C-alpha positions in Angstrom: -0.1 0.4 0.1 1.5 3.2 -1.0 0.9 6.3 1.5 2.0 8.5 -1.4 0.0 12.3 -2.1 -1.9 11.8 1.2 -2.7 15.0 2.8 -5.1 13.7 5.1 -3.0 14.7 8.4 -1.1 18.3 7.2 -5.2 19.3 6.6 -6.1 18.6 10.1 -3.1 20.3 10.9 -4.1 23.5 8.4 -7.4 23.6 9.8 -6.1 23.8 13.9 -3.7 26.5 12.9 -6.5 28.5 11.0 -8.4 27.5 13.6 -6.5 29.0 16.3 -5.4 32.1 13.9 -9.5 32.4 13.8 -9.3 33.0 17.6 -6.8 35.3 18.2 -8.1 37.4 15.6 -10.8 37.2 17.5 -8.6 38.2 20.7 -6.9 40.8 18.9 -10.6 42.4 17.8 -12.2 42.6 21.2 -9.1 44.1 22.9 -8.5 46.3 20.1 -11.7 47.7 19.8 -14.5 46.4 22.0 -12.4 46.9 25.5 -11.4 50.6 24.6 -15.3 51.5 23.4 -16.8 49.6 26.9 -13.7 52.0 29.2 -15.1 54.7 27.0 -18.6 54.4 28.3 -17.2 53.7 32.0 -15.0 57.3 31.4 -18.0 59.4 30.0 -20.4 57.6 33.4 -17.9 58.9 35.4 -17.9 62.6 34.1 -21.6 62.5 34.0 -20.9 61.8 38.2 -18.0 64.0 39.0 -20.1 66.6 37.1 -22.7 66.2 39.8 -20.5 66.0 42.8 -18.6 69.4 41.0 -22.1 70.7 41.3 -22.4 69.9 45.4 -18.9 71.5 45.5 -20.0 75.3 43.6 -22.9 74.5 46.2 -21.1 74.0 49.2 -18.6 77.4 48.0 -21.9 79.4 47.6 -24.4 78.5 50.2 -21.8 77.2 53.7 -21.4 81.0 54.4 -24.9 81.6 54.9 -24.7 78.7 57.4 -21.3 79.5 59.1 -20.7 75.9 59.5 -18.0 73.8 57.6 -19.2 71.1 54.9 -16.6 68.2 53.5 -17.9 67.6 49.7 -16.7 63.9 48.5 -15.4 64.1 45.1 -14.6 61.2 42.9 -11.5 61.7 40.8 -10.9 58.4 39.0 -13.1 55.7 38.7 -12.0 52.2 38.0 -13.0 49.7 35.1 -14.1 45.5 35.4 -12.4 42.8 35.9 -11.5 41.3 32.5 -11.0 37.2 32.6 -9.3 37.2 29.2 -8.7 40.7 28.5 -6.4 43.5 29.1 -7.8 46.6 31.2 -5.6 50.3 31.2 -4.2 51.1 34.7 -7.3 53.2 36.1 -8.3 56.6 35.5 -7.6 59.8 37.2 -8.5 62.9 38.0 -6.9 66.2 38.9 -8.0 68.7 41.3 -6.8 72.1 42.1 -7.6 75.9 42.8 -7.1 78.0 40.6 -5.9 81.9 40.5 -6.4 82.2 44.5 -2.6 83.1 44.6 -2.6 85.7 42.0 -3.3 89.5 43.1 -4.8 89.5 39.5 -7.6 87.3 40.4 -10.2 89.2 42.4 -13.4 90.3 42.5 -14.0 94.4 42.9 -17.2 96.6 43.6 -16.6 100.3 42.1 -18.9 103.4 43.2 -21.1 101.8 45.6 -22.3 103.9 48.9 -24.2 102.8 51.6 -27.4 103.7 52.3 -27.3 104.1 56.4 -24.8 106.9 57.4 -22.3 105.4 59.2 -21.7 102.4 57.2 -21.3 105.0 54.5 -18.1 106.2 56.4 -16.6 102.7 54.8 -19.2 102.0 51.7 -18.3 105.6 49.9 -18.4 105.0 47.0 -14.3 103.5 46.5 -13.1 100.7 44.8 -13.1 97.8 47.5 -11.2 95.1 45.9 -11.4 91.2 47.5 -9.4 88.5 46.1 -10.7 85.0 45.1 -10.4 82.5 42.8 -11.9 78.9 41.2 -11.5 75.3 41.3 -11.4 73.0 38.6 -11.7 69.2 37.9 -9.2 68.3 35.0 -10.3 64.4 34.1 -7.3 62.3 33.1 -9.2 59.3 30.8 -6.9 56.4 28.8 -10.2 56.3 26.0 -12.4 59.6 26.1 -10.7 61.6 24.4 -10.9 65.3 24.9 -13.1 65.4 27.8 -13.5 68.7 29.3 -12.5 70.1 32.9 -15.4 71.3 35.4 -14.4 74.6 36.3 -15.9 76.4 39.1 -16.0 80.3 38.8 -17.1 82.8 40.0 -20.4 81.1 41.3 -20.7 79.3 38.4 -19.9 75.7 37.3 -18.8 75.1 33.3 -17.7 72.6 31.3 -14.2 73.9 29.2 -13.3 72.0 26.2 -10.3 72.6 24.2 -12.7 74.4 21.8 -15.7 75.9 23.3 -17.4 75.8 26.9 -20.6 75.5 28.0 -22.2 76.5 30.8 -23.3 73.7 33.9 -25.2 75.9 36.6 -26.3 79.0 36.9 -24.8 82.3 38.7 -25.7 83.7 41.6 -23.7 86.8 41.7 -26.2 89.0 40.9 -30.1 88.4 41.3 -32.1 91.3 40.8 -31.5 94.1 43.1 -28.9 91.8 45.0 -25.6 91.1 45.0 -24.0 87.8 46.7 -20.0 88.3 46.2 -18.6 84.8 47.8 -14.4 85.0 47.9 -12.6 81.7 47.5 -9.2 81.7 49.2 -6.9 78.5 49.8 -4.9 76.2 48.6 -5.3 72.6 46.9 -4.0 70.6 44.1 -4.8 66.8 44.9 -4.0 63.8 41.8 -5.9 60.4 42.5 -8.0 57.7 41.3 -10.0 57.4 44.5 -13.0 60.3 45.6 -11.6 63.1 47.2 -13.1 64.4 50.8 -13.0 68.7 49.7 -13.5 70.5 53.2 -14.6 73.7 53.6 -14.9 76.1 55.4 -16.8 79.9 56.1 -13.7 82.7 57.2 -16.5 84.7 57.1 -20.3 83.8 57.8 -22.4 85.7 55.8 -25.1 87.3 58.0 -25.7 91.0 57.2 -27.0 92.8 53.8 -25.8 96.3 53.8 -28.2 98.5 51.0 -26.2 99.9 48.3 -27.2 102.2 46.0 -24.0 104.8 43.5 -22.7 107.5 44.2 -23.7 109.9 41.7 -23.5 110.4 37.7 -21.7 106.5 37.9 -22.5 103.3 37.8 -22.6 100.6 40.9 -20.0 98.1 39.3 -18.7 94.9 40.1 -15.4 93.7 38.2 -14.2 90.1 38.3 -11.4 88.1 37.0 -13.0 84.8 35.2 -11.8 82.1 33.1 -14.7 82.7 31.0 -15.2 85.4 28.2 -17.2 89.0 28.9 -19.5 87.6 26.1 -20.3 83.8 27.6 -21.1 86.6 31.1 -23.2 88.3 29.1 -25.5 85.3 27.5 -25.6 83.6 30.8 -27.4 86.7 32.2 -29.5 87.4 28.9 -30.6 83.8 29.5 -31.8 84.7 33.1 -32.7 87.8 32.6 -31.0 90.0 34.5 -30.8 93.0 32.2 -32.5 96.6 32.7 -34.5 96.0 29.1 -35.5 92.4 30.9 -36.6 92.7 34.0 -33.2 93.2 36.0 -30.6 96.4 36.0 -27.2 94.8 34.3 -27.0 98.0 31.6 -23.8 96.2 30.1 -21.1 93.4 30.1 -17.8 94.5 29.0 -14.4 92.5 29.2 -10.9 93.1 29.1 -7.7 89.8 28.6 -5.6 89.8 31.3 -1.8 89.7 30.1 -0.1 86.5 30.2 -3.0 84.6 32.5 -6.0 82.6 30.9 -7.9 85.3 32.8 -10.7 87.8 31.7 -11.3 90.6 33.5 -15.5 91.4 33.4 -16.8 94.2 34.2 -20.9 94.5 34.8 -22.5 98.2 35.3 -25.8 98.4 36.9 -28.1 100.8 36.5 -28.0 104.4 38.7 -30.3 105.2 41.3 -31.4 101.8 42.2 -31.3 100.4 45.5 -28.9 97.3 46.1 -28.8 94.9 48.5 -25.2 93.4 48.8 -23.9 90.5 50.7 -20.2 88.6 51.0 -18.7 86.0 52.5 -15.5 84.3 52.2 -14.6 80.7 52.0 -11.3 78.5 53.1 -10.2 75.5 50.6 -7.1 73.1 51.7 -4.5 75.3 53.2 -3.2 78.5 53.6 -6.5 80.8 53.7 -5.7 83.9 55.4 -8.3 85.1 58.2 -10.8 88.7 57.4 -9.8 91.5 58.3 -11.6 94.2 61.6 -12.4 97.0 59.0 -15.0 99.2 60.5 -18.0 99.8 62.6 -21.5 100.2 62.3 -24.3 101.7 64.6 -26.7 99.6 65.3 -30.6 100.7 65.9 -30.5 104.4 67.1 -28.0 106.7 67.1 -29.6 109.5 69.0 -31.3 107.7 72.7 -32.3 109.2 75.8 -30.7 108.7 78.9 -29.6 105.5 80.3 -30.9 103.8 77.4 -28.7 101.5 75.9 -26.8 102.6 72.3 -25.1 99.3 70.6 -22.4 99.0 67.5 -20.8 96.4 65.2 -17.5 95.5 64.2 -17.3 94.3 60.9 -14.8 92.7 58.7 -13.7 93.1 54.9 -17.1 91.3 53.8 -19.5 93.4 56.3 -19.8 90.0 58.1 -19.7 91.1 62.7 -16.2 90.2 64.3 -15.9 89.0 68.0 -13.5 90.0 70.4 -12.2 93.0 69.0 -12.2 96.1 71.6 -14.2 99.0 71.7 -12.9 102.6 72.7 -15.3 105.0 73.9 -14.2 108.5 73.6 -16.9 111.3 75.0 -16.5 114.3 72.8 -19.1 116.2 74.8 -20.9 115.6 78.2 -20.3 113.4 80.8 -20.5 109.9 80.7 -18.1 107.2 82.6 -18.1 104.1 80.2 -15.1 101.6 79.7 -13.5 99.8 76.8 -15.6 96.4 75.8 -14.9 93.7 73.5 -17.6 92.5 70.6 -19.2 89.8 71.7 -20.0 86.2 69.8 -22.6 88.3 67.5 -19.7 91.4 66.8 -21.3 94.2 68.9 -20.9 96.1 72.0 -23.3 98.0 74.0 -23.7 101.0 76.5 -25.9 103.1 78.6 -25.0 106.6 79.5 -26.6 109.1 82.2 -25.8 112.0 79.6 -26.1 114.8 78.4 -23.1 113.4 76.0 -22.0 113.0 72.7 -20.3 109.6 72.7 -17.6 108.5 69.6 -17.1 104.5 69.9 -14.5 103.4 68.1 -11.7 100.7 67.1 -8.9 102.8 65.2 -8.3 106.3 63.8 -10.0 105.9 60.7 -13.9 107.5 60.0 -14.9 103.9 58.9 -13.6 102.8 62.7 -15.6 104.6 64.6 -19.3 105.2 65.4 -21.5 108.3 67.0 -24.3 108.6 69.4 -26.1 111.8 70.8 -27.0 110.5 73.9 -29.9 112.8 75.8 -30.7 116.5 75.2 -28.1 119.3 76.3 -29.4 122.7 77.6 -32.1 124.2 75.5 -30.1 127.7 75.2 -28.1 125.6 72.8 -28.7 127.3 69.6 -29.7 125.7 66.7 -27.5 125.5 63.6 -28.3 128.6 60.5 -29.0 128.3 57.2 -27.6 131.6 55.8 -27.9 133.6 53.1 -27.8 134.4 50.1 -30.0 131.0 49.3 -31.1 131.0 45.8 -33.9 128.6 44.3 -34.4 128.7 40.6 -35.7 126.6 37.8 -33.3 125.9 34.5 -35.2 125.1 31.7 -34.1 123.3 28.5 -34.5 121.2 25.5 -33.4 117.4 24.4 -34.2 114.8 21.5 -33.7 117.4 18.8 -35.2 120.0 21.1 -38.7 117.6 20.9 -38.8 117.4 24.9 -39.2 120.4 27.1 -37.1 119.5 30.5 -36.6 121.0 33.9 -34.4 120.9 36.8 -34.2 123.1 40.8 -30.8 124.0 41.7 -30.8 125.0 45.7 -27.6 127.3 47.1 -26.9 128.3 50.1 -24.9 128.3 53.2 -25.2 126.5 56.6 -23.5 127.1 59.9 -23.3 125.1 63.1 -24.2 127.3 66.3 -24.2 124.9 68.9 -20.3 123.7 68.7 -21.7 120.4 67.8 -20.5 120.0 64.3 -23.3 119.7 61.3 -24.3 116.3 61.2 -26.6 116.3 57.7 -28.7 118.0 55.5 -32.1 116.9 53.9 -34.0 118.0 51.4 -37.5 118.1 50.2 -38.6 119.8 47.1 -42.8 119.8 46.6 -44.9 121.1 43.9 -47.5 123.2 44.3 -49.8 121.3 46.5 -47.3 120.1 48.2 -46.4 116.8 47.5 -42.9 115.0 46.9 -41.0 115.2 43.9 -37.7 114.2 44.9 -35.7 114.3 48.1 -32.0 113.8 49.1 -29.8 113.7 52.2 -25.9 114.6 53.0 -23.8 114.0 55.2 -22.1 116.7 56.9 -19.2 115.5 58.4 -19.2 117.5 61.5 -18.0 121.0 60.1 -18.7 124.8 61.4 -20.0 125.7 58.3 -20.5 124.8 54.8 -22.2 125.8 51.6 -24.7 124.0 49.7 -25.3 122.8 46.4 -28.4 120.9 45.4 -29.6 118.9 41.9 -32.6 117.8 40.9 -32.4 115.6 38.5 -33.4 116.9 35.0 -37.6 116.2 34.8 -39.5 116.1 31.7 -42.0 118.5 32.3 -44.6 116.8 31.0 -44.1 114.2 34.0 -44.4 117.3 36.8 -48.0 118.2 37.9 -49.2 121.9 38.6 -47.3 125.2 38.1 -43.6 124.3 37.3 -43.0 127.9 39.0 -44.9 127.2 42.3 -42.6 124.6 43.7 -40.9 124.8 47.2 -37.4 123.7 48.4 -38.1 122.5 52.3 -34.3 122.0 53.7 -33.6 121.0 57.4 -30.0 121.3 58.3 -29.0 118.9 61.8 -26.4 119.5 64.2 -24.5 116.6 65.7 -26.1 118.5 69.4 -29.5 117.1 67.8 -30.2 120.5 66.9 -32.1 121.2 63.9 -33.9 124.0 61.7 -36.1 124.2 58.6 -36.4 126.0 55.5 -38.9 126.5 53.1 -37.8 128.6 49.9 -40.1 129.0 46.6 -38.7 129.3 43.4 -36.5 132.5 43.3 -38.0 133.6 46.7 -36.9 134.2 50.1 -36.1 131.6 53.0 -39.1 131.1 55.1 -37.7 129.5 58.9 -40.7 129.4 60.9 -41.4 126.3 60.9 -43.6 124.9 63.3 -45.1 121.7 62.9 -42.2 118.7 63.4 -42.5 115.2 62.1 -40.3 112.2 63.6 -41.0 108.4 62.4 -40.9 106.4 65.7 -41.3 102.8 64.5 -43.1 100.4 61.7 -44.3 97.7 61.5 -41.9 96.6 58.7 -41.5 94.2 56.8 -45.1 92.6 55.9 -46.3 90.3 53.5 -48.8 91.2 50.7 -51.8 91.8 51.7 -51.1 93.0 55.0 -51.1 96.9 56.6 -47.9 98.2 57.4 -48.2 100.7 59.9 -46.1 103.6 60.5 -46.0 105.5 64.1 -44.7 109.1 64.0 -44.5 112.0 66.7 -46.1 115.4 65.8 -45.1 118.4 67.5 -46.3 121.9 67.7 -42.7 123.9 68.0 -43.4 127.1 67.0 -45.6 130.3 69.3 -49.2 129.4 67.5 -51.8 126.7 67.6 -51.7 124.6 64.2 -53.3 122.8 62.3 -51.7 120.5 60.1 -52.9 118.0 57.5 -50.1 114.4 58.5 -49.7 112.8 55.4 -48.2 109.4 54.5 -46.7 108.9 51.6 -45.5 105.7 50.2 -45.1 106.0 46.1 -47.7 107.5 46.3 -50.5 109.2 49.1 -51.7 106.6 51.1 -53.2 107.9 54.6 -53.1 111.3 56.2 -54.5 112.6 59.9 -55.1 115.5 61.1 -54.5 117.1 63.9 -54.2 120.9 66.4 -51.5 121.2 68.4 -51.1 123.8 71.2 -47.5 125.8 71.2 -45.4 123.0 72.7 -47.8 120.3 72.5 -46.9 116.6 70.6 -49.4 113.8 69.6 -48.5 110.6 68.6 -51.0 109.0 65.2 -50.5 105.9 63.0 -50.8 105.9 59.7 -51.2 103.0 57.1 -51.1 101.7 54.0 -53.6 98.6 53.2 -51.0 96.4 50.7 -52.3 94.4 47.9 -51.3 92.2 45.6 -47.8 93.8 42.9 -46.9 95.9 45.8 -43.5 93.9 46.9 -40.9 96.3 47.0 -38.5 98.0 48.9 -40.0 101.7 49.7 -39.2 104.9 51.6 -42.1 105.8 54.0 -42.2 110.0 54.1 -44.4 111.3 57.0 -44.9 114.7 56.4 -46.2 118.2 57.7 -46.4 121.5 55.7 -42.9 122.3 57.6 -41.6 119.3 58.4 -41.0 115.5 57.3 -39.3 112.3 58.3 -38.3 109.2 56.6 -38.0 105.1 57.1 -36.7 102.7 54.6 -39.8 99.8 54.6 -40.4 96.2 52.7 -42.9 94.8 51.2 -42.5 91.0 50.9 -44.1 88.7 48.1 -44.9 85.9 48.3 -42.9 82.8 48.7 -43.2 81.6 45.6 -42.4 83.9 43.9 -38.6 84.4 45.2 -37.6 80.4 44.2 -36.5 80.2 40.9 -35.3 77.4 38.7 -31.8 77.7 38.4 -31.3 78.2 34.4 -29.2 74.5 33.1 -29.3 73.0 36.6 -31.7 70.3 35.4 -29.8 66.7 34.7 -30.5 63.2 35.7 -28.0 61.8 39.3 -27.1 58.1 39.5 -27.3 54.8 38.2 -31.5 53.8 37.6 -30.9 54.1 33.8 -31.2 58.1 33.6 -35.0 57.5 35.5 -33.8 60.0 38.3 -33.9 63.8 37.6 -32.3 66.5 39.1 -32.8 70.1 39.6 -32.0 73.4 41.5 -33.7 76.2 43.0 -32.5 79.4 44.2 -34.2 81.4 47.4 -33.7 84.8 46.4 -36.8 86.0 48.8 -35.6 87.8 52.0 -37.1 84.8 54.2 -37.0 81.1 53.8 -39.1 79.2 51.5 -40.8 76.2 53.1 -42.0 73.8 50.6 -45.1 71.9 51.6 -46.1 69.8 48.3 -45.9 68.7 44.8 -47.7 68.0 41.8 -45.6 66.2 39.0 -48.2 68.5 36.0 -46.7 67.0 32.7 -43.3 65.2 30.5 -42.3 65.9 27.8 -43.3 62.4 25.1 -44.2 60.0 28.0 -44.8 56.8 27.7 -48.5 55.2 28.4 -48.6 55.2 32.0 -46.1 57.3 33.2 -45.4 57.8 37.2 -43.0 57.6 39.7 -41.8 56.1 42.1 -38.6 54.4 44.0 -38.7 51.6 45.7 -37.7 51.2 49.1 -36.3 55.4 48.7 -37.7 58.6 47.9 -39.7 59.5 45.5 -38.8 63.5 46.4 -35.7 64.7 48.1 -33.7 68.0 48.6 -33.7 70.9 51.8 -34.0 68.1 54.2 -37.5 67.3 52.8 -39.2 64.3 51.5 -42.1 61.8 49.7 -41.5 57.8 49.5 -44.5 57.0 47.7 -45.8 57.2 44.1 -46.9 60.0 42.3 -49.2 60.4 39.1 -49.4 62.9 36.5 -51.5 65.8 37.8 -52.0 64.4 41.3 -51.3 66.8 44.8 -49.3 65.1 47.3 -48.1 66.5 50.4 -45.0 66.2 51.5 -43.4 63.7 54.3 -41.7 65.9 55.6 -41.1 69.4 54.6 -38.4 70.7 52.7 -36.9 74.1 53.3 -34.7 76.9 51.4 -33.1 79.5 53.6 -32.8 83.0 52.4 -30.3 83.3 49.4 -29.4 79.4 49.1 -29.3 77.4 46.1 -30.3 73.4 47.3 -30.5 70.7 44.7 -33.9 68.5 44.1 -33.8 64.7 42.7 -36.9 63.5 41.7 -37.5 59.6 40.4 -37.7 56.9 39.5 -39.8 57.2 36.7 -41.5 54.2 35.9 -44.0 52.3 33.7 -46.5 48.9 34.3 -47.3 47.1 37.4 -45.5 46.8 40.0 -42.8 48.2 40.5 -42.5 48.7 36.7 -39.6 49.6 33.9 -37.7 52.7 34.0 -37.7 55.4 31.9 -34.4 57.0 30.9 -35.2 61.1 31.3 -32.8 62.6 28.9 -33.8 64.9 27.0 -36.5 65.3 28.3 -39.1 68.4 30.1 -40.9 67.5 33.4 -43.4 70.9 34.4 -43.9 70.6 38.5 -46.0 72.7 40.5 -44.8 73.4 44.2 -47.0 74.3 47.0 -45.3 76.4 49.7 -45.6 77.0 53.3 -48.3 80.5 52.8 -50.3 79.1 50.6 -48.8 80.4 47.4 -47.5 78.0 44.6 -45.4 77.9 41.6 -44.9 75.9 38.5 -41.3 75.0 37.1 -40.0 74.1 33.7 -37.2 71.5 34.4 -35.1 70.4 30.8 -33.5 67.4 31.6 
């Protein structure tokens, strides 16, 4: 038998080799394509998760100063790949979390042309540029497969995604919201690269406890200038989306930018509308090591500065962020009269209090600057102390002009005079009132005189369009009241092109108000009316709060006084900050009052904060709400109104967990669309805070049902608040 030419054994060997080659190729393809693709998805999921961590860090930075308590935020810097039996993984991906700009003098926030409304606080907030150093935080991922992932950047209250060729906002901003300015400085150094979770500790260096009411210095705009890793055009777009411009519902007039040389920053400048009152809140947060303490900066009066003998008067020492400082020694200086009071250290609230038998003029000081002292008048000096005088030459005239190419007639009123102190105590302030021919106030103002013995006054009203003024424009009057540091005052009235009349007989002083009140409640203003003249007087005392609200006729004998209460019944839509003016024909006094809106109007959805959270097939959504009001907002119930493109039988339930959670509140049962539910535990958002909420899981079917992915969906829900108000919110996921 011959085997020559028999190839059967070779065929088996060749087949085995080919089969092995197929296996090698299959494994190679799996290692080269499948493993990287799976790992890329793991890295993408981690990026979404760490963005949630960075949002928590951003919320922690912006809210920690409210409570004053430290917080620890966990940030997942890296992730891991699943173990593989026959394939190989690259090293686990990591990331770097670090502070940026906190050690650079060029990276800061500057507030310019800001003048405080309070007399004592104005010694410091006097329009001078005030700069505070601040920086940001950056998370930079180092992935193996996910190409060109974005850095996540916290910068001036905002979180954003920074790609190589583009940047996208990942949250809203809290820097400017209507008339509220919130400046939170970030200090310290932190730099960690790891594949594990990092615990990032935040400490409130200067806890935000005080709002300072500010406005612009005459003829200038309040400006907020800050170094940002985003461009001015990006900030302009964000503020437009949040309707913060004056042609929308806000007060921003312009956004401009200037590149900072040799730095990855742009100097962004926000200009705010003139002649508005803004609430300024500032704070400082430390992250990492090397943060510096805040500096003791100024002292201001708390409560009345003119008190009776043996009545308590108080001062508060504040740091550069307007927040109280404890443990500071306050030195009393008795400038006039007799008062034996020792130095004291400020308590936990940064305050000291004194009593004095008086009469006396006392200054409470922490240093030599005007801003480092607060002055008080205790009791009344003897009656023979002469009041200040209004000297000649005194003039009050109306100037006429036209504008808009001659189409509009306009007028401006100009008052000039000289006032002198005759008591030896120095001049304190002068107040102006421009009255129309019916006695209604057209405009008013006050100038501080800072203890001068004599000064020349020049007061200019705004330019008014004649069509906006009532009556005979040449029958208007100027009422001027000058007050010295001994408590004496003199009021004079002068008509247009007329002579000064200093025979003011019925003096008005506001004693108290019940401000703040809510819309629909009655604002009450208590005032004392005194006849300081030599004849019996009958006059109408009027309350003006953005219009005449109440009046009462009084008849007083010489030297007689009477306390009256004038009221304004507020209504829906009256919310706002006002100046209450109580006036007689001869005198007036003002007080700042507030009418609060329903809580729901203060709680807004943070644009761009909608997303999904955790795993669960993207069936659980998250979103942020901000409380821009001056009081806490308590959420008591909710209704999920609708979901875009909903599958049949959609509902929300989270078996074994909370269906709705956030702000220390929760609801743990099923929620059907369109059905009102009361929370098991009410949720709360403190004034000025931003809080994240979660809602889910969205499901269909019976039992626990099937989860529904919510990416790209729009969810509309209504929240109910403790005061009975409610508001509808649209969440873009």
